[in-house]
PDB file of N, CA, C, O and CB in Angstrom:
ATOM      1  N   MET A   1       0.851  -1.180   0.000  1.00  0.00           N
ATOM      2  CA  MET A   1       0.000   0.000   0.000  1.00  0.00           C
ATOM      3  C   MET A   1       0.891   1.235   0.000  1.00  0.00           C
ATOM      4  O   MET A   1       1.925   1.273   0.667  1.00  0.00           O
ATOM      5  CB  MET A   1      -0.965   0.002   1.225  1.00  0.00           C
ATOM      6  N   GLU A   2       0.478   2.229  -0.748  1.00  0.00           N
ATOM      7  CA  GLU A   2       1.219   3.479  -0.795  1.00  0.00           C
ATOM      8  C   GLU A   2       1.221   4.172   0.561  1.00  0.00           C
ATOM      9  O   GLU A   2       0.355   3.906   1.395  1.00  0.00           O
ATOM     10  CB  GLU A   2       0.631   4.400  -1.853  1.00  0.00           C
ATOM     11  N   GLU A   3       2.167   5.040   0.784  1.00  0.00           N
ATOM     12  CA  GLU A   3       2.209   5.821   2.020  1.00  0.00           C
ATOM     13  C   GLU A   3       1.023   6.784   2.014  1.00  0.00           C
ATOM     14  O   GLU A   3       0.832   7.546   1.066  1.00  0.00           O
ATOM     15  CB  GLU A   3       3.570   6.597   2.161  1.00  0.00           C
ATOM     16  N   LEU A   4       0.245   6.740   3.067  1.00  0.00           N
ATOM     17  CA  LEU A   4      -0.955   7.567   3.144  1.00  0.00           C
ATOM     18  C   LEU A   4      -0.696   8.809   3.991  1.00  0.00           C
ATOM     19  O   LEU A   4       0.129   8.770   4.904  1.00  0.00           O
ATOM     20  CB  LEU A   4      -2.128   6.762   3.723  1.00  0.00           C
ATOM     21  N   PRO A   5      -1.391   9.912   3.702  1.00  0.00           N
ATOM     22  CA  PRO A   5      -1.221  11.162   4.449  1.00  0.00           C
ATOM     23  C   PRO A   5      -2.052  11.172   5.738  1.00  0.00           C
ATOM     24  O   PRO A   5      -3.091  11.829   5.801  1.00  0.00           O
ATOM     25  CB  PRO A   5      -1.609  12.356   3.570  1.00  0.00           C
ATOM     26  N   TRP A   6      -1.602  10.452   6.752  1.00  0.00           N
ATOM     27  CA  TRP A   6      -2.361  10.313   7.993  1.00  0.00           C
ATOM     28  C   TRP A   6      -2.429  11.627   8.756  1.00  0.00           C
ATOM     29  O   TRP A   6      -1.452  12.371   8.844  1.00  0.00           O
ATOM     30  CB  TRP A   6      -1.744   9.236   8.870  1.00  0.00           C
ATOM     31  N   ARG A   7      -3.627  11.893   9.312  1.00  0.00           N
ATOM     32  CA  ARG A   7      -3.864  13.075  10.151  1.00  0.00           C
ATOM     33  C   ARG A   7      -4.644  12.641  11.378  1.00  0.00           C
ATOM     34  O   ARG A   7      -5.418  11.686  11.321  1.00  0.00           O
ATOM     35  CB  ARG A   7      -4.634  14.193   9.367  1.00  0.00           C
ATOM     36  N   LYS A   8      -4.443  13.338  12.485  1.00  0.00           N
ATOM     37  CA  LYS A   8      -5.230  13.078  13.688  1.00  0.00           C
ATOM     38  C   LYS A   8      -5.726  14.407  14.233  1.00  0.00           C
ATOM     39  O   LYS A   8      -5.174  15.456  13.901  1.00  0.00           O
ATOM     40  CB  LYS A   8      -4.395  12.309  14.761  1.00  0.00           C
ATOM     41  N   PRO A   9      -6.760  14.378  15.066  1.00  0.00           N
ATOM     42  CA  PRO A   9      -7.316  15.626  15.593  1.00  0.00           C
ATOM     43  C   PRO A   9      -6.275  16.415  16.383  1.00  0.00           C
ATOM     44  O   PRO A   9      -5.429  15.840  17.068  1.00  0.00           O
ATOM     45  CB  PRO A   9      -8.527  15.332  16.479  1.00  0.00           C
ATOM     46  N   ASN A  10      -6.350  17.726  16.276  1.00  0.00           N
ATOM     47  CA  ASN A  10      -5.441  18.591  17.030  1.00  0.00           C
ATOM     48  C   ASN A  10      -5.559  18.370  18.531  1.00  0.00           C
ATOM     49  O   ASN A  10      -4.582  18.523  19.263  1.00  0.00           O
ATOM     50  CB  ASN A  10      -5.715  20.048  16.703  1.00  0.00           C
ATOM     51  N   LEU A  11      -6.757  18.010  18.990  1.00  0.00           N
ATOM     52  CA  LEU A  11      -6.964  17.786  20.423  1.00  0.00           C
ATOM     53  C   LEU A  11      -6.125  16.638  20.970  1.00  0.00           C
ATOM     54  O   LEU A  11      -5.897  16.562  22.177  1.00  0.00           O
ATOM     55  CB  LEU A  11      -8.425  17.513  20.694  1.00  0.00           C
ATOM     56  N   CYS A  12      -5.666  15.751  20.108  1.00  0.00           N
ATOM     57  CA  CYS A  12      -4.858  14.612  20.547  1.00  0.00           C
ATOM     58  C   CYS A  12      -3.450  15.029  20.935  1.00  0.00           C
ATOM     59  O   CYS A  12      -2.798  14.339  21.719  1.00  0.00           O
ATOM     60  CB  CYS A  12      -4.796  13.563  19.455  1.00  0.00           C
ATOM     61  N   GLY A  13      -2.972  16.138  20.404  1.00  0.00           N
ATOM     62  CA  GLY A  13      -1.611  16.561  20.699  1.00  0.00           C
ATOM     63  C   GLY A  13      -0.631  15.453  20.357  1.00  0.00           C
ATOM     64  O   GLY A  13      -0.629  14.930  19.243  1.00  0.00           O
ATOM     65  N   ASP A  14       0.200  15.101  21.328  1.00  0.00           N
ATOM     66  CA  ASP A  14       1.172  14.023  21.130  1.00  0.00           C
ATOM     67  C   ASP A  14       0.669  12.698  21.678  1.00  0.00           C
ATOM     68  O   ASP A  14       1.446  11.756  21.836  1.00  0.00           O
ATOM     69  CB  ASP A  14       2.494  14.379  21.788  1.00  0.00           C
ATOM     70  N   GLY A  15      -0.618  12.617  21.969  1.00  0.00           N
ATOM     71  CA  GLY A  15      -1.203  11.394  22.513  1.00  0.00           C
ATOM     72  C   GLY A  15      -1.072  10.224  21.553  1.00  0.00           C
ATOM     73  O   GLY A  15      -0.947  10.406  20.341  1.00  0.00           O
ATOM     74  N   ASN A  16      -1.104   9.013  22.117  1.00  0.00           N
ATOM     75  CA  ASN A  16      -0.956   7.824  21.273  1.00  0.00           C
ATOM     76  C   ASN A  16      -2.223   6.984  21.238  1.00  0.00           C
ATOM     77  O   ASN A  16      -2.174   5.817  20.848  1.00  0.00           O
ATOM     78  CB  ASN A  16       0.201   6.976  21.762  1.00  0.00           C
ATOM     79  N   ASN A  17      -3.357   7.552  21.637  1.00  0.00           N
ATOM     80  CA  ASN A  17      -4.623   6.833  21.600  1.00  0.00           C
ATOM     81  C   ASN A  17      -5.640   7.699  20.871  1.00  0.00           C
ATOM     82  O   ASN A  17      -6.607   8.180  21.463  1.00  0.00           O
ATOM     83  CB  ASN A  17      -5.116   6.472  23.037  1.00  0.00           C
ATOM     84  N   CYS A  18      -5.405   7.888  19.574  1.00  0.00           N
ATOM     85  CA  CYS A  18      -6.222   8.810  18.795  1.00  0.00           C
ATOM     86  C   CYS A  18      -6.656   8.180  17.481  1.00  0.00           C
ATOM     87  O   CYS A  18      -5.969   7.313  16.942  1.00  0.00           O
ATOM     88  CB  CYS A  18      -5.460  10.103  18.530  1.00  0.00           C
ATOM     89  N   PRO A  19      -7.805   8.624  16.966  1.00  0.00           N
ATOM     90  CA  PRO A  19      -8.178   8.191  15.619  1.00  0.00           C
ATOM     91  C   PRO A  19      -7.304   8.920  14.607  1.00  0.00           C
ATOM     92  O   PRO A  19      -6.922  10.071  14.821  1.00  0.00           O
ATOM     93  CB  PRO A  19      -9.689   8.457  15.340  1.00  0.00           C
ATOM     94  N   GLU A  20      -6.992   8.253  13.516  1.00  0.00           N
ATOM     95  CA  GLU A  20      -6.230   8.858  12.432  1.00  0.00           C
ATOM     96  C   GLU A  20      -6.971   8.617  11.134  1.00  0.00           C
ATOM     97  O   GLU A  20      -7.576   7.562  10.942  1.00  0.00           O
ATOM     98  CB  GLU A  20      -4.785   8.287  12.363  1.00  0.00           C
ATOM     99  N   VAL A  21      -6.925   9.594  10.242  1.00  0.00           N
ATOM    100  CA  VAL A  21      -7.657   9.532   8.987  1.00  0.00           C
ATOM    101  C   VAL A  21      -6.719   9.922   7.853  1.00  0.00           C
ATOM    102  O   VAL A  21      -5.913  10.842   7.990  1.00  0.00           O
ATOM    103  CB  VAL A  21      -8.905  10.456   9.020  1.00  0.00           C
ATOM    104  N   ALA A  22      -6.830   9.218   6.741  1.00  0.00           N
ATOM    105  CA  ALA A  22      -6.111   9.577   5.519  1.00  0.00           C
ATOM    106  C   ALA A  22      -7.127   9.636   4.389  1.00  0.00           C
ATOM    107  O   ALA A  22      -7.823   8.657   4.121  1.00  0.00           O
ATOM    108  CB  ALA A  22      -4.959   8.552   5.197  1.00  0.00           C
ATOM    109  N   ILE A  23      -7.212  10.780   3.732  1.00  0.00           N
ATOM    110  CA  ILE A  23      -8.191  10.972   2.665  1.00  0.00           C
ATOM    111  C   ILE A  23      -7.462  11.014   1.325  1.00  0.00           C
ATOM    112  O   ILE A  23      -6.523  11.788   1.136  1.00  0.00           O
ATOM    113  CB  ILE A  23      -9.017  12.275   2.890  1.00  0.00           C
ATOM    114  N   THR A  24      -7.912  10.167   0.399  1.00  0.00           N
ATOM    115  CA  THR A  24      -7.354  10.145  -0.952  1.00  0.00           C
ATOM    116  C   THR A  24      -8.464  10.520  -1.933  1.00  0.00           C
ATOM    117  O   THR A  24      -9.581  10.832  -1.520  1.00  0.00           O
ATOM    118  CB  THR A  24      -6.746   8.737  -1.297  1.00  0.00           C
ATOM    119  N   ASP A  25      -8.162  10.491  -3.202  1.00  0.00           N
ATOM    120  CA  ASP A  25      -9.157  10.862  -4.218  1.00  0.00           C
ATOM    121  C   ASP A  25     -10.362   9.929  -4.242  1.00  0.00           C
ATOM    122  O   ASP A  25     -11.464  10.358  -4.583  1.00  0.00           O
ATOM    123  CB  ASP A  25      -8.513  10.880  -5.584  1.00  0.00           C
ATOM    124  N   ASP A  26     -10.172   8.653  -3.886  1.00  0.00           N
ATOM    125  CA  ASP A  26     -11.260   7.691  -4.029  1.00  0.00           C
ATOM    126  C   ASP A  26     -11.649   6.959  -2.749  1.00  0.00           C
ATOM    127  O   ASP A  26     -12.543   6.114  -2.777  1.00  0.00           O
ATOM    128  CB  ASP A  26     -10.889   6.697  -5.048  1.00  0.00           C
ATOM    129  N   ALA A  27     -10.995   7.265  -1.625  1.00  0.00           N
ATOM    130  CA  ALA A  27     -11.311   6.549  -0.387  1.00  0.00           C
ATOM    131  C   ALA A  27     -10.856   7.346   0.831  1.00  0.00           C
ATOM    132  O   ALA A  27     -10.054   8.275   0.741  1.00  0.00           O
ATOM    133  CB  ALA A  27     -10.654   5.159  -0.386  1.00  0.00           C
ATOM    134  N   VAL A  28     -11.406   6.939   1.974  1.00  0.00           N
ATOM    135  CA  VAL A  28     -10.973   7.481   3.261  1.00  0.00           C
ATOM    136  C   VAL A  28     -10.549   6.292   4.106  1.00  0.00           C
ATOM    137  O   VAL A  28     -11.284   5.313   4.230  1.00  0.00           O
ATOM    138  CB  VAL A  28     -12.116   8.327   3.969  1.00  0.00           C
ATOM    139  N   TYR A  29      -9.366   6.383   4.683  1.00  0.00           N
ATOM    140  CA  TYR A  29      -8.813   5.314   5.510  1.00  0.00           C
ATOM    141  C   TYR A  29      -8.835   5.781   6.954  1.00  0.00           C
ATOM    142  O   TYR A  29      -8.513   6.933   7.247  1.00  0.00           O
ATOM    143  CB  TYR A  29      -7.361   4.931   5.062  1.00  0.00           C
ATOM    144  N   VAL A  30      -9.219   4.873   7.865  1.00  0.00           N
ATOM    145  CA  VAL A  30      -9.341   5.204   9.275  1.00  0.00           C
ATOM    146  C   VAL A  30      -8.591   4.142  10.074  1.00  0.00           C
ATOM    147  O   VAL A  30      -8.668   2.951   9.774  1.00  0.00           O
ATOM    148  CB  VAL A  30     -10.842   5.293   9.713  1.00  0.00           C
ATOM    149  N   ARG A  31      -7.866   4.593  11.093  1.00  0.00           N
ATOM    150  CA  ARG A  31      -7.157   3.659  11.966  1.00  0.00           C
ATOM    151  C   ARG A  31      -7.009   4.291  13.347  1.00  0.00           C
ATOM    152  O   ARG A  31      -7.259   5.483  13.529  1.00  0.00           O
ATOM    153  CB  ARG A  31      -5.761   3.284  11.374  1.00  0.00           C
ATOM    154  N   SER A  32      -6.604   3.486  14.301  1.00  0.00           N
ATOM    155  CA  SER A  32      -6.279   3.953  15.648  1.00  0.00           C
ATOM    156  C   SER A  32      -4.775   4.063  15.755  1.00  0.00           C
ATOM    157  O   SER A  32      -4.053   3.205  15.246  1.00  0.00           O
ATOM    158  CB  SER A  32      -6.850   2.999  16.745  1.00  0.00           C
ATOM    159  N   SER A  33      -4.293   5.102  16.408  1.00  0.00           N
ATOM    160  CA  SER A  33      -2.846   5.232  16.580  1.00  0.00           C
ATOM    161  C   SER A  33      -2.289   4.108  17.456  1.00  0.00           C
ATOM    162  O   SER A  33      -1.087   3.845  17.432  1.00  0.00           O
ATOM    163  CB  SER A  33      -2.505   6.594  17.193  1.00  0.00           C
ATOM    164  N   LEU A  34      -3.149   3.450  18.224  1.00  0.00           N
ATOM    165  CA  LEU A  34      -2.709   2.307  19.035  1.00  0.00           C
ATOM    166  C   LEU A  34      -2.511   1.050  18.202  1.00  0.00           C
ATOM    167  O   LEU A  34      -1.718   0.180  18.561  1.00  0.00           O
ATOM    168  CB  LEU A  34      -3.717   2.031  20.137  1.00  0.00           C
ATOM    169  N   HIS A  35      -3.233   0.954  17.088  1.00  0.00           N
ATOM    170  CA  HIS A  35      -3.162  -0.225  16.205  1.00  0.00           C
ATOM    171  C   HIS A  35      -3.044   0.235  14.749  1.00  0.00           C
ATOM    172  O   HIS A  35      -3.970   0.031  13.964  1.00  0.00           O
ATOM    173  CB  HIS A  35      -4.423  -1.143  16.391  1.00  0.00           C
ATOM    174  N   PRO A  36      -1.927   0.847  14.382  1.00  0.00           N
ATOM    175  CA  PRO A  36      -1.813   1.456  13.058  1.00  0.00           C
ATOM    176  C   PRO A  36      -1.856   0.476  11.881  1.00  0.00           C
ATOM    177  O   PRO A  36      -2.055   0.898  10.741  1.00  0.00           O
ATOM    178  CB  PRO A  36      -0.550   2.221  12.992  1.00  0.00           C
ATOM    179  N   SER A  37      -1.677  -0.800  12.133  1.00  0.00           N
ATOM    180  CA  SER A  37      -1.744  -1.750  11.016  1.00  0.00           C
ATOM    181  C   SER A  37      -3.174  -2.208  10.723  1.00  0.00           C
ATOM    182  O   SER A  37      -3.410  -2.865   9.709  1.00  0.00           O
ATOM    183  CB  SER A  37      -0.872  -2.960  11.312  1.00  0.00           C
ATOM    184  N   SER A  38      -4.125  -1.876  11.589  1.00  0.00           N
ATOM    185  CA  SER A  38      -5.541  -2.214  11.374  1.00  0.00           C
ATOM    186  C   SER A  38      -6.226  -0.999  10.751  1.00  0.00           C
ATOM    187  O   SER A  38      -6.525  -0.018  11.432  1.00  0.00           O
ATOM    188  CB  SER A  38      -6.249  -2.635  12.727  1.00  0.00           C
ATOM    189  N   ILE A  39      -6.465  -1.085   9.452  1.00  0.00           N
ATOM    190  CA  ILE A  39      -6.973   0.059   8.704  1.00  0.00           C
ATOM    191  C   ILE A  39      -8.319  -0.283   8.068  1.00  0.00           C
ATOM    192  O   ILE A  39      -8.472  -1.325   7.431  1.00  0.00           O
ATOM    193  CB  ILE A  39      -5.961   0.497   7.624  1.00  0.00           C
ATOM    194  N   ALA A  40      -9.284   0.609   8.252  1.00  0.00           N
ATOM    195  CA  ALA A  40     -10.585   0.472   7.588  1.00  0.00           C
ATOM    196  C   ALA A  40     -10.598   1.394   6.375  1.00  0.00           C
ATOM    197  O   ALA A  40     -10.180   2.550   6.454  1.00  0.00           O
ATOM    198  CB  ALA A  40     -11.770   0.809   8.567  1.00  0.00           C
ATOM    199  N   ARG A  41     -11.081   0.871   5.256  1.00  0.00           N
ATOM    200  CA  ARG A  41     -11.191   1.668   4.027  1.00  0.00           C
ATOM    201  C   ARG A  41     -12.662   1.956   3.784  1.00  0.00           C
ATOM    202  O   ARG A  41     -13.470   1.033   3.681  1.00  0.00           O
ATOM    203  CB  ARG A  41     -10.552   0.928   2.795  1.00  0.00           C
ATOM    204  N   LEU A  42     -13.013   3.236   3.692  1.00  0.00           N
ATOM    205  CA  LEU A  42     -14.384   3.654   3.446  1.00  0.00           C
ATOM    206  C   LEU A  42     -14.455   4.360   2.097  1.00  0.00           C
ATOM    207  O   LEU A  42     -13.515   5.039   1.685  1.00  0.00           O
ATOM    208  CB  LEU A  42     -14.898   4.578   4.584  1.00  0.00           C
ATOM    209  N   THR A  43     -15.581   4.187   1.422  1.00  0.00           N
ATOM    210  CA  THR A  43     -15.808   5.003   0.235  1.00  0.00           C
ATOM    211  C   THR A  43     -16.096   6.424   0.712  1.00  0.00           C
ATOM    212  O   THR A  43     -16.350   6.653   1.895  1.00  0.00           O
ATOM    213  CB  THR A  43     -16.990   4.436  -0.647  1.00  0.00           C
ATOM    214  N   LEU A  44     -16.055   7.362  -0.212  1.00  0.00           N
ATOM    215  CA  LEU A  44     -16.348   8.743   0.168  1.00  0.00           C
ATOM    216  C   LEU A  44     -17.781   8.881   0.681  1.00  0.00           C
ATOM    217  O   LEU A  44     -18.034   9.668   1.593  1.00  0.00           O
ATOM    218  CB  LEU A  44     -16.122   9.682  -1.024  1.00  0.00           C
ATOM    219  N   ALA A  45     -18.719   8.128   0.108  1.00  0.00           N
ATOM    220  CA  ALA A  45     -20.113   8.161   0.561  1.00  0.00           C
ATOM    221  C   ALA A  45     -20.239   7.575   1.964  1.00  0.00           C
ATOM    222  O   ALA A  45     -20.970   8.112   2.796  1.00  0.00           O
ATOM    223  CB  ALA A  45     -21.019   7.388  -0.420  1.00  0.00           C
ATOM    224  N   GLU A  46     -19.533   6.481   2.232  1.00  0.00           N
ATOM    225  CA  GLU A  46     -19.564   5.883   3.575  1.00  0.00           C
ATOM    226  C   GLU A  46     -18.979   6.842   4.603  1.00  0.00           C
ATOM    227  O   GLU A  46     -19.504   6.960   5.710  1.00  0.00           O
ATOM    228  CB  GLU A  46     -18.790   4.548   3.597  1.00  0.00           C
ATOM    229  N   TRP A  47     -17.895   7.527   4.245  1.00  0.00           N
ATOM    230  CA  TRP A  47     -17.275   8.494   5.148  1.00  0.00           C
ATOM    231  C   TRP A  47     -18.251   9.642   5.439  1.00  0.00           C
ATOM    232  O   TRP A  47     -18.408  10.059   6.586  1.00  0.00           O
ATOM    233  CB  TRP A  47     -15.953   9.040   4.540  1.00  0.00           C
ATOM    234  N   ARG A  48     -18.893  10.138   4.398  1.00  0.00           N
ATOM    235  CA  ARG A  48     -19.861  11.225   4.561  1.00  0.00           C
ATOM    236  C   ARG A  48     -21.000  10.783   5.481  1.00  0.00           C
ATOM    237  O   ARG A  48     -21.429  11.551   6.342  1.00  0.00           O
ATOM    238  CB  ARG A  48     -20.420  11.670   3.185  1.00  0.00           C
ATOM    239  N   ASP A  49     -21.493   9.555   5.309  1.00  0.00           N
ATOM    240  CA  ASP A  49     -22.564   9.040   6.164  1.00  0.00           C
ATOM    241  C   ASP A  49     -22.091   8.890   7.606  1.00  0.00           C
ATOM    242  O   ASP A  49     -22.843   9.192   8.532  1.00  0.00           O
ATOM    243  CB  ASP A  49     -23.070   7.694   5.633  1.00  0.00           C
ATOM    244  N   LEU A  50     -20.870   8.432   7.810  1.00  0.00           N
ATOM    245  CA  LEU A  50     -20.329   8.284   9.160  1.00  0.00           C
ATOM    246  C   LEU A  50     -20.220   9.632   9.856  1.00  0.00           C
ATOM    247  O   LEU A  50     -20.646   9.776  11.002  1.00  0.00           O
ATOM    248  CB  LEU A  50     -18.961   7.605   9.117  1.00  0.00           C
ATOM    249  N   VAL A  51     -19.657  10.611   9.180  1.00  0.00           N
ATOM    250  CA  VAL A  51     -19.508  11.945   9.769  1.00  0.00           C
ATOM    251  C   VAL A  51     -20.872  12.546  10.080  1.00  0.00           C
ATOM    252  O   VAL A  51     -21.064  13.144  11.138  1.00  0.00           O
ATOM    253  CB  VAL A  51     -18.721  12.873   8.822  1.00  0.00           C
ATOM    254  N   THR A  52     -21.814  12.388   9.166  1.00  0.00           N
ATOM    255  CA  THR A  52     -23.174  12.903   9.405  1.00  0.00           C
ATOM    256  C   THR A  52     -23.798  12.221  10.613  1.00  0.00           C
ATOM    257  O   THR A  52     -24.424  12.891  11.434  1.00  0.00           O
ATOM    258  CB  THR A  52     -24.067  12.694   8.159  1.00  0.00           C
ATOM    259  N   GLY A  53     -23.645  10.913  10.744  1.00  0.00           N
ATOM    260  CA  GLY A  53     -24.180  10.180  11.891  1.00  0.00           C
ATOM    261  C   GLY A  53     -23.559  10.655  13.197  1.00  0.00           C
ATOM    262  O   GLY A  53     -24.260  10.793  14.200  1.00  0.00           O
ATOM    263  N   ILE A  54     -22.263  10.905  13.199  1.00  0.00           N
ATOM    264  CA  ILE A  54     -21.594  11.404  14.401  1.00  0.00           C
ATOM    265  C   ILE A  54     -22.134  12.780  14.752  1.00  0.00           C
ATOM    266  O   ILE A  54     -22.452  13.045  15.911  1.00  0.00           O
ATOM    267  CB  ILE A  54     -20.060  11.459  14.201  1.00  0.00           C
ATOM    268  N   GLN A  55     -22.240  13.655  13.766  1.00  0.00           N
ATOM    269  CA  GLN A  55     -22.750  15.002  14.011  1.00  0.00           C
ATOM    270  C   GLN A  55     -24.189  14.999  14.520  1.00  0.00           C
ATOM    271  O   GLN A  55     -24.577  15.876  15.291  1.00  0.00           O
ATOM    272  CB  GLN A  55     -22.661  15.823  12.744  1.00  0.00           C
ATOM    273  N   ASN A  56     -24.980  14.014  14.090  1.00  0.00           N
ATOM    274  CA  ASN A  56     -26.384  13.912  14.495  1.00  0.00           C
ATOM    275  C   ASN A  56     -26.573  13.144  15.798  1.00  0.00           C
ATOM    276  O   ASN A  56     -27.704  12.965  16.248  1.00  0.00           O
ATOM    277  CB  ASN A  56     -27.184  13.248  13.403  1.00  0.00           C
ATOM    278  N   GLY A  57     -25.484  12.688  16.408  1.00  0.00           N
ATOM    279  CA  GLY A  57     -25.577  11.998  17.691  1.00  0.00           C
ATOM    280  C   GLY A  57     -26.063  10.560  17.590  1.00  0.00           C
ATOM    281  O   GLY A  57     -26.527  10.008  18.588  1.00  0.00           O
ATOM    282  N   GLU A  58     -25.973   9.936  16.423  1.00  0.00           N
ATOM    283  CA  GLU A  58     -26.479   8.584  16.238  1.00  0.00           C
ATOM    284  C   GLU A  58     -25.678   7.526  16.994  1.00  0.00           C
ATOM    285  O   GLU A  58     -26.159   6.405  17.161  1.00  0.00           O
ATOM    286  CB  GLU A  58     -26.491   8.251  14.781  1.00  0.00           C
ATOM    287  N   PHE A  59     -24.486   7.847  17.447  1.00  0.00           N
ATOM    288  CA  PHE A  59     -23.636   6.851  18.078  1.00  0.00           C
ATOM    289  C   PHE A  59     -23.469   7.065  19.568  1.00  0.00           C
ATOM    290  O   PHE A  59     -22.628   6.420  20.194  1.00  0.00           O
ATOM    291  CB  PHE A  59     -22.300   6.845  17.427  1.00  0.00           C
ATOM    292  N   HIS A  60     -24.247   7.950  20.141  1.00  0.00           N
ATOM    293  CA  HIS A  60     -24.184   8.167  21.591  1.00  0.00           C
ATOM    294  C   HIS A  60     -24.789   6.958  22.311  1.00  0.00           C
ATOM    295  O   HIS A  60     -25.809   6.411  21.891  1.00  0.00           O
ATOM    296  CB  HIS A  60     -24.933   9.481  21.993  1.00  0.00           C
ATOM    297  N   THR A  61     -24.145   6.562  23.390  1.00  0.00           N
ATOM    298  CA  THR A  61     -24.659   5.424  24.154  1.00  0.00           C
ATOM    299  C   THR A  61     -25.246   5.862  25.469  1.00  0.00           C
ATOM    300  O   THR A  61     -25.726   5.030  26.239  1.00  0.00           O
ATOM    301  CB  THR A  61     -23.567   4.408  24.398  1.00  0.00           C
TER     302      THR A  61
END
């Protein structure tokens, strides 16, 4: 796999337990900084739906 442009939220600072995201032209990759070899690949539509669900509070427990 090509080297991906990983980014994490600014709130994480130098923390090592943060979500990381890499966005390319055709996909969005998501991983945890604790387990960087476990990567989920989402289509752009799936990523948009996930972000919308988070913003709408669909994942609150």
